[in-house]
DRENDO-1510 file (C-alpha; in Angstrom, 1 decimal, always signed):
<recs>
REC; n; res; u; v; w
REC; 1; UNK; +166.0; +64.5; +97.1 .
REC; 2; UNK; +167.8; +61.4; +96.0 .
REC; 3; UNK; +170.1; +60.2; +98.9 .
REC; 4; UNK; +171.8; +57.4; +97.0 .
REC; 5; UNK; +175.5; +56.8; +97.4 .
REC; 6; UNK; +177.5; +54.7; +94.9 .
REC; 7; UNK; +181.1; +54.0; +94.0 .
REC; 8; UNK; +183.6; +52.4; +91.9 .
REC; 9; UNK; +186.4; +50.7; +93.8 .
REC; 10; UNK; +189.4; +49.6; +91.6 .
REC; 11; UNK; +191.7; +47.0; +93.0 .
REC; 12; UNK; +194.7; +44.9; +92.2 .
REC; 13; UNK; +194.4; +41.2; +92.8 .
REC; 14; UNK; +197.4; +39.7; +94.5 .
REC; 15; UNK; +199.4; +37.3; +92.3 .
REC; 16; UNK; +198.5; +33.7; +92.8 .
REC; 17; UNK; +195.4; +34.5; +94.8 .
REC; 18; UNK; +192.6; +34.1; +92.2 .
REC; 19; UNK; +191.0; +31.1; +93.8 .
REC; 20; UNK; +190.9; +32.7; +97.2 .
REC; 21; UNK; +189.6; +35.9; +95.5 .
REC; 22; UNK; +186.8; +34.0; +93.8 .
REC; 23; UNK; +185.8; +32.3; +97.1 .
REC; 24; UNK; +185.8; +35.6; +99.0 .
REC; 25; UNK; +183.9; +37.4; +96.3 .
REC; 26; UNK; +181.2; +34.7; +96.2 .
REC; 27; UNK; +180.8; +34.8; +100.0 .
REC; 28; UNK; +180.6; +38.6; +100.0 .
REC; 29; UNK; +178.1; +38.8; +97.2 .
REC; 30; UNK; +175.9; +36.2; +98.8 .
REC; 31; UNK; +176.0; +37.9; +102.3 .
REC; 32; UNK; +175.4; +41.4; +100.9 .
REC; 33; UNK; +172.5; +40.2; +98.8 .
REC; 34; UNK; +170.9; +38.3; +101.6 .
REC; 35; UNK; +171.4; +40.7; +104.5 .
REC; 36; UNK; +171.5; +44.2; +103.2 .
REC; 37; UNK; +168.3; +45.4; +101.5 .
REC; 38; UNK; +169.8; +48.9; +101.2 .
REC; 39; UNK; +172.4; +47.6; +98.8 .
REC; 40; UNK; +170.8; +48.3; +95.3 .
REC; 41; UNK; +173.8; +47.2; +93.2 .
REC; 42; UNK; +176.8; +45.1; +94.1 .
REC; 43; UNK; +178.7; +44.1; +91.0 .
REC; 44; UNK; +182.2; +42.7; +90.7 .
REC; 45; UNK; +184.2; +42.7; +87.4 .
REC; 46; UNK; +187.6; +41.2; +86.7 .
REC; 47; UNK; +190.0; +42.0; +83.8 .
REC; 48; UNK; +190.7; +39.3; +81.2 .
REC; 49; UNK; +194.2; +38.7; +82.7 .
REC; 50; UNK; +192.8; +38.3; +86.2 .
REC; 51; UNK; +194.9; +41.0; +87.8 .
REC; 52; UNK; +192.4; +43.8; +88.2 .
REC; 53; UNK; +189.0; +44.0; +89.9 .
REC; 54; UNK; +186.4; +46.8; +89.8 .
REC; 55; UNK; +183.5; +46.7; +92.2 .
REC; 56; UNK; +180.5; +48.9; +91.5 .
REC; 57; UNK; +178.3; +49.4; +94.6 .
REC; 58; UNK; +175.1; +51.5; +94.9 .
REC; 59; UNK; +173.2; +52.0; +98.2 .
REC; 60; UNK; +169.8; +53.6; +99.0 .
REC; 61; UNK; +171.5; +56.1; +101.4 .
REC; 62; UNK; +174.4; +56.6; +103.7 .
REC; 63; UNK; +172.8; +54.6; +106.5 .
REC; 64; UNK; +172.7; +51.6; +104.1 .
REC; 65; UNK; +176.4; +52.1; +103.4 .
REC; 66; UNK; +177.3; +52.3; +107.1 .
REC; 67; UNK; +175.4; +49.0; +107.6 .
REC; 68; UNK; +177.5; +47.5; +104.8 .
REC; 69; UNK; +180.7; +48.8; +106.2 .
REC; 70; UNK; +179.9; +47.3; +109.6 .
REC; 71; UNK; +179.3; +43.9; +108.1 .
REC; 72; UNK; +182.4; +44.2; +105.9 .
REC; 73; UNK; +184.6; +45.1; +108.9 .
REC; 74; UNK; +183.3; +42.3; +111.0 .
REC; 75; UNK; +183.3; +39.5; +108.4 .
REC; 76; UNK; +185.5; +40.3; +105.5 .
REC; 77; UNK; +188.0; +43.2; +105.8 .
REC; 78; UNK; +191.0; +41.2; +106.9 .
REC; 79; UNK; +190.7; +38.7; +104.1 .
REC; 80; UNK; +189.7; +41.3; +101.5 .
REC; 81; UNK; +192.8; +43.5; +102.1 .
REC; 82; UNK; +195.1; +40.5; +102.1 .
REC; 83; UNK; +193.9; +39.6; +98.6 .
REC; 84; UNK; +193.2; +43.0; +97.1 .
REC; 85; UNK; +195.1; +46.3; +97.0 .
REC; 86; UNK; +192.9; +49.4; +96.3 .
REC; 87; UNK; +194.2; +51.6; +93.4 .
REC; 88; UNK; +191.3; +54.0; +93.1 .
REC; 89; UNK; +188.2; +54.7; +95.0 .
REC; 90; UNK; +185.6; +57.1; +93.6 .
REC; 91; UNK; +182.4; +57.9; +95.5 .
REC; 92; UNK; +179.4; +59.5; +93.9 .
REC; 93; UNK; +176.0; +60.8; +95.1 .
REC; 94; UNK; +175.2; +62.2; +98.5 .
REC; 95; UNK; +177.4; +60.7; +101.3 .
REC; 96; UNK; +176.7; +62.0; +104.7 .
REC; 97; UNK; +179.4; +63.6; +106.9 .
REC; 98; UNK; +179.2; +60.5; +109.1 .
REC; 99; UNK; +179.9; +58.3; +106.1 .
REC; 100; UNK; +182.7; +60.5; +104.9 .
REC; 101; UNK; +184.3; +60.3; +108.3 .
REC; 102; UNK; +184.0; +56.5; +108.3 .
REC; 103; UNK; +185.8; +56.3; +105.0 .
REC; 104; UNK; +188.4; +59.0; +105.6 .
REC; 105; UNK; +191.4; +56.6; +106.2 .
REC; 106; UNK; +190.9; +55.2; +102.7 .
REC; 107; UNK; +191.1; +58.7; +101.1 .
REC; 108; UNK; +188.4; +58.3; +98.4 .
REC; 109; UNK; +187.7; +60.9; +95.8 .
REC; 110; UNK; +184.2; +62.4; +96.0 .
REC; 111; UNK; +182.3; +63.6; +93.0 .
REC; 112; UNK; +179.0; +65.4; +93.2 .
REC; 113; UNK; +176.2; +64.9; +90.6 .
REC; 114; UNK; +175.7; +67.8; +88.3 .
REC; 115; UNK; +173.4; +66.4; +85.6 .
REC; 116; UNK; +172.1; +63.4; +83.8 .
REC; 117; UNK; +169.4; +60.8; +84.2 .
REC; 118; UNK; +168.8; +57.1; +84.8 .
REC; 119; UNK; +166.0; +54.9; +83.7 .
</recs>
C-alpha cells in the first residue's frame, strides 16, 4: 500500500517581510533537497501581491515527514513562524498515529484518499 503523506500549507506572509521570507524559503528548500531523500516534492508558491504563500510537500512516508519536522524544529521553526501565519493546513495520504500526534498542536485537517490516479 502507498504510504505517502502530502499536504498543502497555506500561510499569510507578514507585511514588510518579503525579503526575509525569500531568504528563509531559499535556505529551507536547499536544506530539504540536500538532506531529506524522503521529501519527494517541496514546492513554495506566492500570490502576485506577495501576501500569501502555499507550500506543497509530499513525503515517501510518515517517517520521512518526522525527519523533516525534526529538521524544521531545530533549524527553522522560530524564524518561519515569525514571518508566516498558517491559515489552513490540509494533510492527505496515510499519516501514522505518531505523525498525527506530532502535528496535533497545529490542528490540521486530514483527508483520506478515496479515488483517482497519478502518472
